[in-house]
N, C-alpha and C positions, 0 to 999 in steps of 0.2 A: 504491499500499500504506500502513495507515496506521500511526501509531506506536503502541507499545501503550500502554494507558491503565488503570492498577490502580484498583480501584474496592473498597471494603470496605463489604460489603453486610448488613444486621441479617438479611433473610430471615425465614422465618416459624420460628424455635429460637430458645433463649436465648442469651444476648448472649455467654456465652462459648463458644458451639458456633458462631457466625457464619461465614458462607461468605466467602471470598475470591477475588473474581472478575475476572479479569485480559484485558479485552477487548483484542483487539489484531487485527492482519492474520487473516483469517477466508482459509488458504491451504489446507484440508483437509479434509474434510467426513466425511460417512458413506456407508456401501456404496447403490451405486444399489439400489433395488427396484421392482418390477413397479406402474403404476399407471393408470389411466385419463385421465390428462392429464400431458403433458412435463413432467419434473423438471429445476427448474434443474442447468444445468452443475457448480455448486459445490456441489449437493446429492450429485451424483456422485461426487466426490472422498472419498479415505479420509482418516480421522482417522489422524496419525501414531504415538499413543499414549493407551492410558488406563490407568492404574494405580490399583488400589485398597489399603487396608486399613481395619482396623476392629479394635474392641478391645472389650473390655465395659466398661459405667459402672463407677466406683468404688464397691462395697458393693451392686451388683443381681446378680440372679442368671442373668444371660445375657439374659433378655429385651428389654435396652435397651443399643445398640450406638452406637458414635461412628462413623460411615461417613465415611473420606475418600477422594476419587476427582479425584486430578490428572489432566489432560488435555493434550495439543499438539495445535496445530491449522496447525500453521507456523510461519515465522521470526516470534518478536514475539509470538506468540499463544499463552496456555496460561490454565489456568484449574485452580483448587482450591476444592474443595468440601469441608467439614467439618462434617457434621448430625449430629444426636442419632436415632436411628429404633428403630423397636420392631425387633425382630428377623423378626418376621412379614412384614414388608415386602419383604424379603428371601427369594423363593421358591426356594427349594430348600435350604436351608441349616438346620439343626438347633442346638436348645440344645446338645444331645449332642455334635454335630461340635465347636462353637465349643468349651464346655470341655472336651473329652477333649484325648486324644494326636493331636498332629501328622497331620494326612491330608489327600487333597486332596479341594477341595470345589466345589461348583459353583451358582452361583445368579443371580436375575435379578430387576432391581429394574425394574418394569414402570408404566408411567405414559403417559396420554393421548396425550402428545407424542412418545411413542418409548421403547424397552426397550434397556434396558442387560444383556449377558448376562457374568458374571464367572466364572473360574476361576479357581484356586489352590492354597492348604495355607492351614489355619486348626486350631487347638490353643492349648492354655492360655490361653482368653480373648482371642485376636487371630489376627491371618490376614492375608495379602497377596496380590496377584496379580496381574491383567491383565484386561480386559473389552473387548467390541467394543459398537460403540451402532449401532441400527436407528432411523430417524426411521421416528414411524408416517403412513402416505400418509393413512389414512381421517382423523388430526387435520388433516393438511396442507389437505386436501378440503375440511372443516368450516371453515376458516381462513379459505381462498379464498371460501367461499362466503357468509362473514360481510363481505367484501370489506375482509378483514386483511391478505391475503396470503398467499402461501407461505415456510414459514422454510426457510432454506438446515439444513444438518445441524448447524452449532453453535447457533443460535440453537434446534432443537427439542432440542439436548442439554441446553442450559440450560435449557429450560424445564422440560425431564421431571426432573433433576435440583433444580428449586425448587417442581415438581408444579404449575404452571401445566395448568388444565383449560378445559373447555366450561363448567365453573360460573363461573369466572372473568368471560369473554367473555357467557356470557348475563347475569350480575350488572350488569355494566358497560351494553349494551344494554337491559337493564329498568331500570335507574336514570336512562336519558339521558344517559350520559356522553360524551364526546368518543371518537369509533372510534380506536382507538390502531393505529399500523402493527406490524409485527410487530416492528421492536424496540423500540417502549415494550412491547407485551405483553410481552416478554422481560425488561425493565427492571424492568416490573413484578413480575414474578414473582421476579426475583433482589431486591429490596428488600423483599417478602413482603405485597404489595396482594393480600387476599384476598377473596372474594368478601361476606362477612359486613361487612369493612371496608367496601368499594364502596357496599353499601346502608346502613348505617349514618349516611355519609355524607349521601348524598341524603335519609335521611330526616330531615334537618338543614337540608336545602334547596341542600348543595353540588354541584352538578353539574359537575365539574373535568374542563379538558383533561387528556391522556392526562399532558405533562408534570407539570401541579400535583400530579395523584394520586401519582405518582412522587416529587414533592419531598415532598410529607406524607409519605410514610413514611419518607424518609431524615433528615430532621430529626423525625422523631416525633410528628408532630400528632396527637393523639386526636381522638376524638369526647366523651370524658368533658369534657375541659379545654374543647373549646368550649361544652359545655353549663352549666360553671361560670361560664365568661367572661360569658354573656350573661345571667348573674343579679347581675351586680355593679352594671353600670350601663348607663346606654343607649347611651353610644358603643360597648360591646364586644359589642351585641346580634347585629350581623350583621355580622362581621368578615371582609375579603376573604381570598381565600387568602394573599396577599403577606402580608397583616397576621399571620395567624396562623404563617407560616412566620418571620417576624421574631421575633414573640413566641419562638416554640420557641429560636430561635436564640442568642439573646440572656438566656434562662431565666429570662424571663418566668413566672410562675405563679399560678394562680385565687388563691391563698394569698396571697401579695405584696400582690395589690389588692386584696383583701376586707381585710388588716392595714392597710392605708394608709388605704382609705376611712372606717374605726373610727376614726383615729385624727382625720379632718377630713372631713363629710360633702361639702363641694365637691371631695374628689379624685375620689367616684363618677363626674364628669363626663371622667376624664381618656381620651385615645386612646391608641389602639394606638402611633403615633410618641411620646406622653408617656415610656408607660411605657417603651418600647426606649430611650429618651435617658436617661429615670431607672436605668435597669438599665446601660447603657453606661456610666456617669457614676459608679455604685456609691452613688446614694441608695439609703441602706437606712431602715428604719420608724423605726428610734431615734431619727435625726434629725429625721424629721417629730416624733415625739411630744415632745422637747425643744423642739421651735421653738414647739408649741401650748401647753405647757405653760409655758413661763418668757417667750414674748416675744408671745404669745397673739393673734398675727395670722392674716390667712387666707393659707393655703399655695396654690402654683399650683407647677406641675411645673417652668416656668421657675427660680422661685424656690429651687425644692428641688435642681434640675442646677447653677446657679450655684453655689451654697450647696457641694455637694459637688465641685466642679470648684476651687474655690478652698480647700478645708481646712478647712473648717466641719462640725465633727464635733457628735455629740450631747454629747460630753464638754466641747467648748469653748463650746457654748451655756450648759450646767450650772454650768461654773466662772463663767462672765460674771455668769449671774445669782447666783452666792452673792456675786459682788464687787459686787452692787447694779445690776446693767444687765440687766433681767428687760425692757424692751419696745422692742428693737432690731429695726427692719426687717429683711426679707433682706439688704438692697442696703447697710444699715448692717455686718452681718456680714460679708457678701462683702470691703466696703472695709478692714476693720477687719484680715481675715484676709489680703488681699493686702497690705497694709503692714506686716505684722509687730506688731500690738496684740496681743498675748498676755494671758491672763488673769493672770498673773504681773505684767506692766507696769502692769496696771490695779489691781492690788491695792497694787504698791508704791506707787504714786501716790497712792491713796487712803491709805495709812499718813504718806504726808508732808502731806496737807490736801486733797489733790487728789480729793473724791468726787462730786463733781456734774459734771463733764464730759462736751461730747456727743460722740457719736461723733465727730463731725466733727473737734472739738477732740483728743482721743484721735489719730485717724489725722494730723490736721498737725503733734503733737508728734514722732508716730513718723518721719514722713517727714522731718523735720527733725534728728532726731539728738537729738530731746530724751531723755537716758534717766533712770531713778529716780536715778542715782548723781549726775548734772550737777546735779539739782535739789536734792539733798541738801548738795551742795559749795555750794551758792550759798544753803543756809540756812544751814549753817556760818558763812559771810562776811556774815549777818545781812540775808540778802535774802530772809525769808519770807514776803511777801503778795506774791508776783508774779504775774501772771496768767498763763494759759497763751498768749495771743498775746504777752507779755511775753517769756516762755520761749523762744518760738520766733523773735521778734526777737532778743535777745541770741545766739542759735545762728548766728543767718544774719549777726550782726556779727561773730563770732569771738570773745566775750568768753570767756573762762576765768577761772572764780573761782581764788584762789590755795589 
């Protein structure tokens, strides 16, 4: 018996109405039905309970409702679906019944995989009650003929609630996608894989495995972004499924890439791995823009990532430029940031006459504890023309001015 596994699926409804599916041990399913082929034993068992509730959408006239269906299929196996639906999807209930005084009602939600028959009470723009579920033998036969397999009642119920139908199976076949198992087809329905989505991906040359297709939907990979990525640079014209998923996970959007490429044309050659690394380490366009403006060097993804990791920001670059340091390499900036060479430190030394120190000299001073205050005290004691190298030697020798 499997342990309970909870999944949050975006489905085919707005995010605020998404469905929460808890998949676990399937110990109970729908009533037995007459069929032309043997029904699996699991499919002949009874679901423990199905409860429904609904209410009209806020500010609507009763033609749109929020239907919530909770079911129990055995120990540790429960599901809750909450979907926005048109009232006319619920065969048998009328707007007048829903908005009028409380009264008994009966309705059915009928989809290709099965039928949900519900009874209860409704009125005052809300209602609740119980349901029974009957799998559609014809749909099970169709799936079996397509070499997908026969769904058990829990799978048929999930596909019914998700609206899976023959059109999705046809789209997968027509678009030369990998044939799914029953579990995978159920997961496609849960996560909102539609025929239109399948065909759009195929039109872009993506003929995915069932697992990749499900992952695409879970992570929000959309065909519009795939097209936009392809217009930015050659390395992004035919991204792998894993690259597309990784870009989505780390929030890399086409606009970000275009902005980077506009700052430095060399960034048009960035790969998906480069972009993911930049996103993980917080590389922002402002840093790239400041570097190009004040340092004049060519940008690389590694250079940008190193700077971001070690605290080099656009403000840091700009303030160093204001202090007279405009042509530092990315390596110099990183070394200075690592060793605490701040723009304030640079400006203080400049005010004391040290205006043309190299990045290496500044780092060496910071490493050995040569502060502006130390230099000032030396100067107050008559040591006004001490080189950077001599300052370090004095510090190493432990010399302290009176």
